[in-house]
Backbone as CSV, one residue per row, in Angstrom:
resi,resn,N_x,N_y,N_z,CA_x,CA_y,CA_z,C_x,C_y,C_z
1,UNK,-23.363,-8.930,-12.555,-23.171,-8.986,-11.276,-22.472,-10.121,-10.276
2,UNK,-21.242,-9.540,-9.940,-20.933,-10.912,-9.227,-20.475,-10.586,-7.551
3,UNK,-20.667,-11.104,-6.812,-20.748,-11.155,-5.161,-21.100,-9.192,-4.929
4,UNK,-22.024,-8.642,-5.766,-22.906,-8.022,-5.361,-22.169,-6.463,-5.596
5,UNK,-21.347,-6.711,-7.148,-20.616,-5.852,-7.411,-21.076,-5.571,-8.864
6,UNK,-20.725,-4.638,-9.671,-20.986,-4.737,-10.743,-20.414,-3.939,-11.661
7,UNK,-19.631,-4.177,-12.841,-18.700,-4.226,-13.632,-19.429,-3.512,-14.666
8,UNK,-18.051,-2.799,-15.407,-18.203,-2.103,-16.780,-17.692,-3.213,-17.844
9,UNK,-18.145,-2.664,-19.225,-17.758,-3.513,-19.988,-16.559,-2.723,-21.346
10,UNK,-17.147,-1.443,-20.814,-16.448,-0.307,-21.550,-14.969,0.031,-21.757
11,UNK,-14.291,0.611,-22.562,-12.986,1.309,-22.587,-12.912,2.228,-23.415
12,UNK,-12.368,3.715,-22.810,-11.962,4.190,-24.350,-10.696,3.835,-24.382
13,UNK,-10.200,7.028,-23.114,-9.186,7.368,-23.227,-9.130,6.897,-22.285
14,UNK,-13.362,21.082,-21.931,-13.844,22.488,-22.154,-13.658,22.621,-20.408
15,UNK,-13.817,23.722,-20.447,-13.961,23.743,-18.831,-14.017,24.960,-18.227
16,UNK,-15.060,24.907,-17.318,-15.846,26.253,-16.586,-15.142,27.032,-15.679
17,UNK,-15.585,28.130,-15.458,-14.586,28.552,-14.406,-14.835,28.631,-13.010
18,UNK,-13.791,28.207,-11.586,-14.205,28.002,-10.695,-14.669,28.651,-9.725
19,UNK,-15.554,28.456,-9.107,-16.060,29.116,-7.821,-15.036,29.263,-6.511
20,UNK,-15.530,29.729,-5.545,-14.607,29.319,-4.399,-15.063,28.276,-3.692
21,UNK,-14.681,27.418,-2.911,-15.444,26.473,-2.187,-14.853,25.083,-2.962
22,UNK,-13.646,24.907,-2.376,-13.268,23.516,-3.036,-13.299,22.764,-1.948
23,UNK,-13.062,21.234,-2.348,-13.266,20.392,-1.803,-12.613,19.931,-0.467
24,UNK,-10.939,20.916,-0.730,-10.256,19.997,0.645,-9.260,21.295,0.705
25,UNK,-8.384,21.283,1.885,-7.876,22.215,2.505,-6.459,22.930,1.351
26,UNK,-6.277,21.744,0.282,-5.269,22.215,-0.754,-5.707,23.109,-1.721
27,UNK,-6.743,23.493,-1.618,-7.448,24.350,-2.596,-6.572,25.305,-3.369
28,UNK,-5.455,26.046,-2.968,-4.873,26.668,-3.193,-4.182,26.220,-4.861
29,UNK,-4.900,24.796,-4.558,-3.659,23.842,-5.885,-4.762,23.456,-6.621
30,UNK,-6.021,23.836,-6.649,-6.598,23.716,-7.889,-6.679,23.370,-9.306
31,UNK,-7.249,22.612,-10.085,-6.377,23.000,-11.398,-6.783,23.845,-11.960
32,UNK,-6.046,25.171,-12.772,-6.711,25.999,-13.358,-7.578,25.730,-14.286
33,UNK,-8.859,26.411,-14.860,-9.782,25.850,-16.309,-8.715,25.719,-17.533
34,UNK,-7.803,26.867,-17.664,-7.246,26.774,-18.748,-6.515,25.187,-18.995
35,UNK,-5.516,25.354,-17.655,-4.915,23.726,-17.888,-5.535,22.407,-18.030
36,UNK,-6.972,22.267,-17.373,-7.561,21.539,-17.222,-8.216,21.201,-19.145
37,UNK,-7.981,22.377,-19.736,-8.618,22.120,-20.884,-7.757,21.462,-21.412
38,UNK,-6.630,22.046,-21.496,-5.692,21.797,-22.496,-4.980,20.413,-22.311
39,UNK,-5.250,19.600,-20.906,-4.971,18.502,-20.375,-6.090,17.432,-21.111
40,UNK,-7.213,18.226,-20.996,-8.757,17.409,-21.636,-8.161,16.887,-22.838
41,UNK,-7.365,18.080,-23.855,-7.251,17.910,-24.951,-6.652,16.640,-25.417
42,UNK,-5.282,17.050,-24.674,-3.857,16.046,-24.630,-5.018,14.174,-24.716
43,UNK,-5.365,13.907,-23.349,-6.289,12.868,-22.718,-7.267,12.355,-24.477
44,UNK,-8.120,13.259,-24.517,-8.962,12.524,-25.406,-8.107,12.230,-26.845
45,UNK,-6.832,13.245,-27.150,-6.334,12.636,-28.259,-5.359,11.498,-28.294
46,UNK,-4.973,11.499,-26.957,-4.270,9.829,-26.466,-5.147,8.648,-27.012
47,UNK,-6.584,8.861,-26.342,-7.926,7.873,-26.038,-8.395,7.678,-27.597
48,UNK,-8.571,8.480,-28.610,-8.948,8.251,-30.013,-7.448,7.681,-30.703
49,UNK,-6.541,8.029,-30.346,-4.967,7.919,-31.225,-4.550,5.993,-30.133
50,UNK,-4.696,6.292,-28.796,-3.356,5.442,-28.609,-4.332,3.987,-27.801
51,UNK,-5.816,4.271,-27.941,-5.998,3.195,-27.360,-6.403,1.897,-27.807
52,UNK,-6.266,1.585,-28.896,-6.215,0.260,-30.093,-5.176,-0.274,-29.830
53,UNK,-4.364,0.760,-28.866,-2.461,-0.226,-29.014,-2.806,-0.674,-27.333
54,UNK,-3.730,-0.321,-26.785,-3.572,-0.528,-25.177,-4.656,-2.272,-24.412
55,UNK,-4.334,-2.917,-24.192,-4.619,-4.076,-23.589,-4.968,-4.202,-22.240
56,UNK,-6.084,-4.656,-21.255,-6.390,-4.049,-19.654,-4.933,-4.611,-18.664
57,UNK,-4.165,-6.069,-20.095,-3.057,-7.382,-19.119,-2.450,-6.961,-19.654
58,UNK,-1.754,-6.154,-20.388,0.059,-6.443,-21.275,0.668,-4.825,-20.591
59,UNK,1.715,-5.641,-20.650,2.789,-4.262,-20.522,3.295,-3.833,-21.457
60,UNK,3.341,-4.383,-22.457,3.641,-3.507,-23.881,2.207,-3.014,-24.992
61,UNK,2.138,-2.747,-25.941,1.534,-2.375,-26.820,1.996,-2.457,-28.230
62,UNK,0.856,-2.991,-28.966,1.162,-2.519,-31.096,0.548,-1.347,-30.992
63,UNK,1.772,-0.294,-31.172,1.530,0.910,-32.084,0.209,0.655,-32.518
64,UNK,-1.273,1.234,-32.666,-2.591,1.632,-33.458,-2.084,2.561,-34.878
65,UNK,-2.607,1.526,-35.899,-2.693,1.904,-37.521,-2.399,3.617,-37.272
66,UNK,-2.872,3.989,-38.581,-2.991,5.340,-39.074,-4.358,5.477,-38.572
67,UNK,-5.125,6.940,-37.834,-6.629,6.794,-37.625,-7.085,7.090,-38.591
68,UNK,-8.230,6.533,-39.252,-8.726,6.912,-39.953,-9.974,7.986,-39.152
69,UNK,-10.832,9.067,-39.427,-11.818,9.732,-38.668,-12.599,8.852,-37.992
70,UNK,-13.021,8.727,-36.902,-13.938,7.332,-36.091,-14.657,8.695,-35.582
71,UNK,-15.841,7.792,-34.751,-16.394,8.913,-33.877,-15.606,8.270,-32.578
72,UNK,-16.690,7.651,-31.739,-16.004,7.629,-30.222,-15.141,6.017,-29.911
73,UNK,-14.002,6.104,-29.245,-13.719,4.895,-29.007,-14.098,4.073,-28.767
74,UNK,-13.550,2.735,-29.449,-14.188,1.230,-29.475,-14.574,0.529,-27.772
75,UNK,-15.068,-0.014,-27.238,-15.466,-0.398,-26.161,-14.289,-1.739,-25.675
76,UNK,-13.441,-2.136,-25.270,-13.490,-2.989,-24.460,-13.460,-3.201,-22.985
77,UNK,-13.074,-4.611,-22.326,-13.315,-5.081,-21.178,-11.957,-4.352,-20.643
78,UNK,-12.014,-4.044,-19.311,-13.365,-3.769,-18.666,-12.239,-3.243,-17.348
79,UNK,-12.763,-2.371,-16.992,-12.015,-0.977,-16.095,-12.348,-1.591,-14.640
80,UNK,-13.648,-1.592,-14.025,-13.350,-1.806,-12.458,-15.043,-2.182,-12.294
81,UNK,-15.078,-2.963,-10.874,-16.180,-3.347,-10.280,-16.528,-2.491,-9.035
82,UNK,-17.661,-2.602,-8.733,-17.932,-1.661,-7.757,-18.861,-2.493,-6.578
83,UNK,-18.952,-2.101,-5.454,-19.939,-2.523,-5.062,-20.932,-1.504,-4.553
84,UNK,-22.596,-1.411,-4.668,-23.104,0.142,-4.502,-23.463,0.297,-3.358
85,UNK,-23.116,1.261,-2.472,-23.495,1.744,-1.226,-25.133,1.313,-1.307
86,UNK,-26.019,1.695,-0.116,-26.479,1.116,0.599,-27.485,2.681,0.057
87,UNK,-28.565,2.761,-0.670,-29.367,3.360,-1.151,-29.176,3.603,-2.933
88,UNK,-27.763,2.826,-3.394,-27.420,2.600,-5.109,-28.326,1.473,-5.232
89,UNK,-28.526,1.917,-6.465,-28.749,0.789,-7.438,-28.244,0.104,-8.178
90,UNK,-28.265,-0.598,-9.678,-27.774,-0.992,-10.938,-28.479,-0.090,-11.868
91,UNK,-27.664,0.182,-12.767,-28.472,1.284,-13.683,-29.247,0.758,-14.402
92,UNK,-30.439,1.389,-14.720,-31.325,1.397,-15.508,-30.860,0.749,-16.820
93,UNK,-31.390,-0.597,-17.307,-31.267,-1.304,-18.852,-30.897,-0.720,-19.674
94,UNK,-30.354,-0.539,-20.804,-30.189,0.589,-21.838,-29.584,2.100,-21.248
95,UNK,-29.541,2.688,-20.421,-28.803,3.634,-19.520,-27.422,3.842,-20.495
96,UNK,-28.160,5.206,-21.396,-26.693,5.678,-22.248,-25.206,5.915,-20.646
97,UNK,-24.314,5.803,-21.754,-22.840,6.109,-21.147,-23.010,7.616,-20.603
98,UNK,-21.898,7.584,-19.669,-21.460,9.009,-19.303,-20.958,9.499,-19.815
99,UNK,-21.260,10.835,-20.649,-19.869,11.035,-21.909,-19.377,11.961,-21.245
100,UNK,-17.786,11.943,-20.992,-16.805,13.069,-20.919,-15.899,13.376,-21.959
101,UNK,-15.919,14.377,-21.957,-14.568,14.577,-23.212,-15.070,13.494,-23.898
102,UNK,-16.216,13.011,-24.474,-16.557,12.366,-25.982,-15.788,10.550,-25.420
103,UNK,-15.625,10.526,-24.095,-14.885,8.997,-23.271,-16.371,8.513,-23.122
104,UNK,-16.762,7.281,-23.320,-18.168,7.076,-23.003,-17.814,6.421,-21.627
105,UNK,-18.214,6.828,-20.394,-18.425,6.258,-19.411,-19.393,4.852,-18.988
106,UNK,-19.098,4.052,-18.943,-20.136,2.999,-18.501,-21.275,2.276,-17.519
107,UNK,-22.194,3.467,-16.906,-22.656,3.153,-15.405,-22.898,2.251,-14.743
108,UNK,-22.392,1.974,-13.648,-22.248,1.247,-12.672,-23.289,1.043,-11.262
109,UNK,-23.483,1.987,-11.317,-24.426,2.179,-10.190,-24.640,3.524,-10.217
110,UNK,-26.085,3.581,-9.590,-26.965,4.955,-9.824,-27.768,5.331,-8.108
111,UNK,-27.934,6.590,-7.423,-28.961,6.713,-6.655,-29.881,7.192,-7.557
112,UNK,-31.053,6.600,-6.994,-32.436,7.038,-8.170,-33.087,8.991,-7.773
113,UNK,-33.358,9.083,-9.222,-33.542,10.208,-8.861,-34.754,10.283,-8.928
114,UNK,-35.061,11.851,-7.472,-36.103,12.186,-7.037,-37.469,12.713,-8.036
115,UNK,-38.611,12.185,-7.216,-39.804,13.163,-7.853,-40.735,13.962,-7.056
116,UNK,-40.229,15.250,-7.843,-41.008,16.171,-6.870,-41.779,17.643,-7.789
117,UNK,-43.160,17.636,-7.248,-44.239,18.813,-7.784,-44.567,18.582,-9.158
118,UNK,-43.811,19.667,-10.007,-43.889,19.442,-11.675,-43.132,19.684,-12.004
119,UNK,-41.465,18.824,-11.009,-40.121,18.999,-12.127,-40.419,17.387,-13.120
120,UNK,-39.876,17.805,-14.310,-39.609,16.690,-15.213,-39.549,15.607,-14.913
121,UNK,-40.638,14.509,-15.332,-39.933,12.815,-15.359,-38.808,12.654,-16.142
122,UNK,-38.173,11.030,-15.777,-36.979,10.853,-16.138,-35.678,12.092,-15.795
123,UNK,-35.964,12.663,-14.585,-34.834,13.951,-14.694,-33.496,12.767,-14.373
124,UNK,-32.415,13.673,-13.960,-31.231,12.512,-13.659,-30.656,11.901,-12.271
125,UNK,-30.724,10.849,-12.368,-30.071,10.494,-10.930,-29.394,11.238,-9.736
126,UNK,-29.673,11.034,-9.065,-28.977,12.167,-7.576,-27.941,11.339,-7.457
127,UNK,-27.391,10.587,-8.656,-25.952,10.049,-7.725,-25.505,9.140,-9.242
128,UNK,-24.663,9.061,-9.415,-24.350,8.314,-10.510,-22.779,7.687,-10.613
129,UNK,-22.063,6.081,-11.034,-20.916,6.091,-10.525,-20.316,5.394,-12.003
130,UNK,-19.159,5.250,-12.837,-19.202,4.892,-14.176,-17.768,4.832,-14.068
131,UNK,-17.395,3.824,-15.423,-15.774,3.784,-15.125,-15.517,3.887,-16.753
132,UNK,-14.836,3.895,-17.172,-14.013,3.476,-18.001,-12.338,3.446,-18.604
133,UNK,-11.555,2.642,-19.068,-10.251,2.680,-19.867,-9.892,3.816,-20.512
134,UNK,-9.238,4.317,-19.946,-8.800,6.173,-20.521,-7.198,6.040,-21.127
135,UNK,-6.461,6.491,-22.055,-5.737,6.550,-22.120,-4.583,7.895,-22.412
136,UNK,-3.953,7.762,-21.245,-3.146,9.381,-20.892,-1.773,9.374,-21.978
137,UNK,-1.484,10.138,-22.573,-0.757,10.035,-23.327,0.723,10.932,-22.706
138,UNK,2.008,10.189,-23.507,3.356,10.871,-22.397,3.192,12.286,-22.682
139,UNK,3.455,12.399,-21.352,3.771,14.047,-20.888,2.781,14.202,-20.242
140,UNK,1.433,14.050,-19.941,0.784,14.729,-19.130,0.504,13.496,-17.812
141,UNK,0.736,13.811,-16.373,0.584,12.821,-15.703,-0.917,11.991,-15.708
142,UNK,-1.085,10.921,-14.313,-2.200,10.778,-14.577,-2.704,11.184,-13.290
143,UNK,-2.048,11.986,-12.437,-2.596,13.340,-11.830,-3.391,14.537,-12.451
144,UNK,-2.734,15.198,-13.375,-3.463,15.990,-13.954,-5.202,15.526,-15.071
145,UNK,-4.662,14.636,-15.405,-5.584,13.395,-16.029,-6.785,13.454,-14.812
146,UNK,-6.793,12.556,-14.272,-7.560,12.797,-12.836,-8.337,14.104,-12.770
147,UNK,-7.785,15.307,-12.694,-7.965,16.388,-12.724,-9.045,16.877,-13.176
148,UNK,-8.637,16.797,-14.974,-9.318,17.010,-15.803,-10.691,16.544,-15.934
149,UNK,-10.327,15.272,-15.407,-11.819,14.459,-15.609,-12.853,14.715,-14.854
150,UNK,-12.237,15.455,-13.361,-12.965,15.703,-11.849,-13.773,16.867,-12.761
151,UNK,-13.030,18.106,-13.378,-13.982,18.485,-14.039,-14.987,18.458,-14.735
152,UNK,-14.528,17.484,-16.051,-15.545,17.031,-16.933,-16.723,15.955,-16.714
153,UNK,-16.274,15.397,-15.519,-17.649,14.424,-14.574,-18.234,15.234,-13.958
154,UNK,-18.138,16.518,-13.253,-19.316,17.541,-12.611,-19.854,17.910,-13.868
155,UNK,-19.212,18.780,-14.940,-20.099,18.949,-16.198,-21.173,18.033,-17.149
156,UNK,-20.963,17.399,-17.141,-21.281,16.083,-17.811,-22.250,15.787,-17.063
157,UNK,-22.531,15.213,-15.751,-23.208,15.214,-14.592,-24.223,16.070,-14.417
158,UNK,-24.419,17.247,-14.084,-25.083,18.348,-14.804,-24.862,19.216,-15.234
159,UNK,-24.825,18.472,-16.481,-25.147,19.276,-17.755,-26.616,19.485,-17.713
160,UNK,-26.981,20.701,-18.576,-28.422,21.514,-18.556,-28.443,22.556,-17.153
161,UNK,-27.898,22.706,-16.084,-27.539,22.980,-15.041,-26.987,24.009,-14.842
162,UNK,-26.632,25.081,-16.039,-24.853,25.176,-15.732,-24.513,24.954,-14.815
163,UNK,-23.593,23.839,-14.793,-22.326,23.710,-13.975,-21.318,24.304,-13.708
164,UNK,-20.776,25.197,-12.344,-19.312,25.772,-12.416,-19.084,24.478,-11.337
165,UNK,-17.475,24.308,-11.473,-16.973,23.264,-10.757,-15.711,23.542,-10.914
166,UNK,-15.521,23.429,-9.060,-13.952,24.123,-8.508,-13.162,22.316,-8.272
167,UNK,-11.694,22.365,-8.756,-11.144,20.759,-8.954,-10.244,21.016,-7.523
168,UNK,-10.075,19.883,-6.251,-9.056,19.914,-5.721,-7.928,19.441,-5.922
169,UNK,-6.742,19.278,-5.547,-5.394,18.725,-5.327,-5.966,17.222,-5.262
170,UNK,-4.994,16.545,-6.232,-5.028,14.732,-6.258,-4.393,14.351,-5.364
171,UNK,-5.013,12.992,-4.646,-4.302,12.595,-3.473,-4.049,11.317,-3.465
172,UNK,-3.596,10.228,-2.555,-4.038,8.363,-2.784,-5.105,8.576,-2.654
173,UNK,-5.983,7.315,-3.492,-7.308,6.513,-3.492,-7.585,6.283,-2.267
174,UNK,-8.926,5.952,-2.268,-9.501,5.717,-0.699,-8.942,3.901,-0.715
175,UNK,-9.316,3.447,0.732,-8.989,1.646,0.340,-7.959,1.604,0.219
176,UNK,-7.636,0.012,0.109,-6.269,-0.789,0.169,-6.580,-1.328,-1.471
177,UNK,-6.841,-0.767,-2.112,-7.106,-1.861,-3.417,-5.595,-1.019,-4.586
178,UNK,-5.479,-1.190,-5.578,-4.903,-1.150,-6.338,-4.149,0.749,-6.438
179,UNK,-2.781,0.555,-5.940,-2.473,2.044,-5.716,-2.999,2.810,-7.101
180,UNK,-3.724,4.059,-6.905,-3.510,5.179,-7.608,-4.233,6.634,-6.424
181,UNK,-5.005,7.396,-8.058,-4.788,8.848,-7.406,-6.197,9.217,-7.379
182,UNK,-6.487,9.352,-6.289,-8.111,10.506,-5.860,-8.130,11.692,-6.226
183,UNK,-8.970,13.039,-6.499,-9.519,13.701,-6.898,-10.719,14.396,-6.587
184,UNK,-11.560,14.510,-5.639,-12.485,15.361,-5.904,-12.841,16.757,-6.086
185,UNK,-13.989,17.396,-6.387,-14.145,18.340,-6.571,-16.111,19.171,-6.468
186,UNK,-16.026,20.141,-6.197,-17.475,20.351,-6.143,-18.145,20.967,-7.019
187,UNK,-19.467,21.163,-6.840,-20.641,21.604,-8.311,-21.501,22.745,-7.856
188,UNK,-21.508,23.743,-8.315,-22.709,24.561,-8.039,-23.369,24.623,-9.632
189,UNK,-25.144,24.676,-9.159,-25.733,24.802,-10.719,-26.542,25.899,-10.123
190,UNK,-27.450,25.784,-11.595,-28.251,26.935,-10.941,-29.694,26.361,-10.780
191,UNK,-30.063,25.081,-10.603,-30.926,24.295,-9.807,-32.127,23.538,-10.761
192,UNK,-31.406,23.951,-12.049,-32.587,23.333,-13.063,-32.897,21.993,-13.750
193,UNK,-33.707,21.687,-13.899,-33.685,20.613,-14.621,-34.609,20.427,-16.659
194,UNK,-33.968,20.062,-17.109,-35.051,20.213,-18.416,-35.849,21.738,-18.752
195,UNK,-35.099,22.582,-17.845,-35.360,23.896,-17.886,-36.462,24.030,-17.177
196,UNK,-36.855,23.799,-15.682,-37.741,23.940,-14.640,-36.895,23.980,-13.659
197,UNK,-36.562,25.350,-13.443,-36.234,25.466,-11.934,-36.636,25.176,-10.449
198,UNK,-35.752,24.726,-9.645,-35.849,24.641,-8.468,-36.126,22.695,-8.848
199,UNK,-35.679,21.934,-9.270,-35.671,20.386,-9.874,-34.106,19.828,-9.887
200,UNK,-33.115,20.406,-9.306,-31.909,20.270,-9.834,-31.349,20.462,-8.016
201,UNK,-30.727,19.614,-8.089,-29.693,20.056,-6.485,-28.632,21.338,-7.231
202,UNK,-28.340,22.293,-5.972,-27.825,23.691,-6.550,-25.894,23.023,-6.100
203,UNK,-25.770,22.233,-4.989,-24.723,21.601,-4.662,-24.490,20.109,-5.053
204,UNK,-23.062,19.575,-5.948,-22.513,18.553,-6.332,-21.672,18.132,-5.578
205,UNK,-21.375,16.916,-5.941,-19.530,16.511,-5.281,-19.132,15.406,-6.433
206,UNK,-17.698,15.680,-6.574,-17.529,14.901,-7.548,-16.399,14.007,-6.836
207,UNK,-16.226,12.688,-7.365,-14.908,12.092,-7.009,-14.117,11.554,-8.237
208,UNK,-12.880,11.384,-8.863,-12.542,10.203,-9.933,-10.957,9.377,-9.116
209,UNK,-11.347,7.531,-9.365,-10.587,6.932,-8.890,-9.411,6.769,-10.185
210,UNK,-8.086,7.467,-10.410,-6.954,6.735,-11.627,-6.371,5.990,-11.302
211,UNK,-6.529,4.271,-11.682,-5.219,3.763,-11.197,-4.737,3.203,-12.748
212,UNK,-3.310,3.631,-12.838,-2.471,3.253,-14.308,-2.839,1.504,-13.873
213,UNK,-2.671,1.353,-15.131,-3.012,-0.331,-16.017,-1.856,-1.354,-16.850
214,UNK,-2.001,-0.087,-18.015,-0.513,-0.268,-18.566,0.359,0.438,-19.392
215,UNK,1.125,0.203,-19.227,2.624,1.229,-20.059,2.624,0.841,-21.824
216,UNK,2.358,1.506,-22.591,2.669,1.435,-24.179,3.892,1.805,-24.590
217,UNK,3.958,1.522,-25.062,5.636,2.236,-25.779,5.503,2.717,-26.746
218,UNK,5.037,3.638,-26.561,4.734,5.602,-27.275,4.704,6.281,-25.324
219,UNK,4.937,5.825,-24.920,4.612,6.430,-23.151,3.773,6.502,-22.991
220,UNK,2.558,6.503,-23.797,1.173,6.071,-23.214,0.881,5.782,-22.321
221,UNK,0.059,5.625,-20.844,-0.708,4.829,-19.975,-2.409,4.700,-20.042
222,UNK,-2.244,3.483,-20.205,-3.463,3.083,-19.872,-4.155,3.247,-18.463
223,UNK,-5.297,3.817,-18.404,-5.750,4.247,-16.670,-7.283,3.717,-16.573
224,UNK,-7.428,3.099,-15.790,-8.669,2.472,-15.037,-9.142,3.804,-14.698
225,UNK,-10.262,4.546,-14.594,-10.971,5.460,-14.027,-12.299,5.470,-13.896
226,UNK,-12.896,5.769,-12.424,-13.903,5.665,-11.691,-14.863,7.171,-11.516
227,UNK,-15.625,7.077,-11.931,-15.629,8.903,-11.921,-17.457,9.005,-10.989
228,UNK,-17.231,9.449,-9.854,-18.804,9.508,-8.912,-18.906,10.652,-9.279
229,UNK,-19.963,11.622,-9.118,-21.035,12.374,-9.156,-22.113,12.209,-8.269
230,UNK,-22.603,13.237,-7.052,-23.733,13.469,-6.360,-24.475,14.504,-5.903
231,UNK,-25.145,14.582,-5.660,-26.377,15.759,-4.799,-25.836,15.645,-4.005
232,UNK,-25.257,17.262,-3.317,-25.028,17.663,-1.913,-25.779,18.011,-1.577
233,UNK,-26.188,18.953,-2.118,-27.780,19.738,-0.727,-28.208,20.654,-2.064
234,UNK,-29.168,21.182,-1.390,-29.868,22.890,-2.446,-31.504,21.686,-3.654
235,UNK,-31.159,20.786,-3.267,-32.701,20.008,-4.522,-33.929,19.962,-3.300
236,UNK,-34.753,19.449,-4.159,-35.795,18.899,-3.606,-35.714,17.741,-2.955
237,UNK,-34.961,17.006,-3.185,-34.282,15.656,-2.592,-33.268,15.670,-1.741
238,UNK,-33.584,14.147,-1.326,-32.238,14.209,-0.151,-31.231,14.298,-0.504
239,UNK,-29.761,14.937,0.013,-29.178,14.315,-0.591,-27.996,13.589,-0.477
240,UNK,-27.047,13.149,-1.245,-26.241,11.595,-1.088,-25.538,12.233,-0.195
241,UNK,-25.558,11.163,0.771,-24.138,11.298,1.607,-22.761,11.382,0.439
242,UNK,-22.105,12.375,1.532,-20.435,12.898,0.199,-19.690,11.371,0.549
243,UNK,-20.217,10.329,1.638,-19.042,9.288,1.797,-19.368,7.829,1.315
244,UNK,-20.624,8.131,0.703,-21.050,7.728,-0.665,-19.627,7.965,-2.059
245,UNK,-19.314,8.739,-2.015,-18.358,8.909,-3.641,-16.997,7.598,-2.709
246,UNK,-16.278,8.055,-1.374,-15.191,7.195,-1.327,-15.391,6.275,-1.216
247,UNK,-16.971,5.120,-0.617,-16.815,4.072,-0.628,-16.822,3.366,-1.508
248,UNK,-17.417,3.828,-2.989,-17.609,3.687,-4.116,-16.095,3.521,-4.816
249,UNK,-15.288,4.433,-4.429,-13.851,4.523,-4.571,-12.786,2.799,-4.120
250,UNK,-13.354,2.808,-2.544,-12.537,2.127,-1.807,-12.993,0.865,-2.544
251,UNK,-13.999,0.750,-2.571,-14.983,-1.070,-3.011,-14.426,-1.270,-4.587
252,UNK,-13.832,-0.613,-5.269,-13.441,-0.567,-6.868,-12.412,-1.660,-6.824
253,UNK,-12.731,-2.579,-7.780,-11.172,-3.462,-7.771,-11.545,-4.147,-9.737
254,UNK,-10.701,-5.178,-9.996,-10.609,-5.303,-10.877,-11.863,-6.311,-11.456
255,UNK,-12.127,-6.053,-12.532,-13.527,-7.561,-12.188,-12.549,-8.959,-12.250
256,UNK,-13.508,-9.267,-12.184,-13.748,-10.920,-12.319,-13.597,-11.849,-13.404
């Protein structure tokens, strides 16, 4: 951790029906679930096949060799460093990556979970910020990829709680860092955690920052992605201020 910032050392690259209640006035432009799924398939395929030839600080890339069946994309530094907002902490040592469409996002900061009544111990945190490098294949825009990952991040962060995600339109990133795309989404859940009712927020918020970093010869783009998900209400614990999402995105910079 440098100057209060948390860094990531991870690299890589289905959708649920949306409910009313998009996070922005442009709700009519929400990414359709079928399109989100198609974009996700393309992005994940690009991650598995193309990231071996993408480096964070290069403008060209050596094409990856024939891809043998492999599990997850290999790790490589580095996507972002962030400054955790008040109430957020560094993730627990050894915390597993946040898996979004099979891409492992390294956790950078968390809002601690709540403990209430008979709710299970070790429930998910009330907020999580995680980052990875993602290969976006030619023919898929960075904006489409950001929208697809907003849906996937909501489904992953609230897995086990029947999440239903509504994705808003892309816009400019918060803050004055590297130019990028910012997408917000809302999540509705059934309020369960490990099968226990009333132990999870029923409303969540998601934000995805996508910053293009490299261009490969095959037309794919290496994109640094920051995903942030946080409880917005309806749970036994306090909601996380929505401003935490944009504060994290505004603080995101290249690691030192």
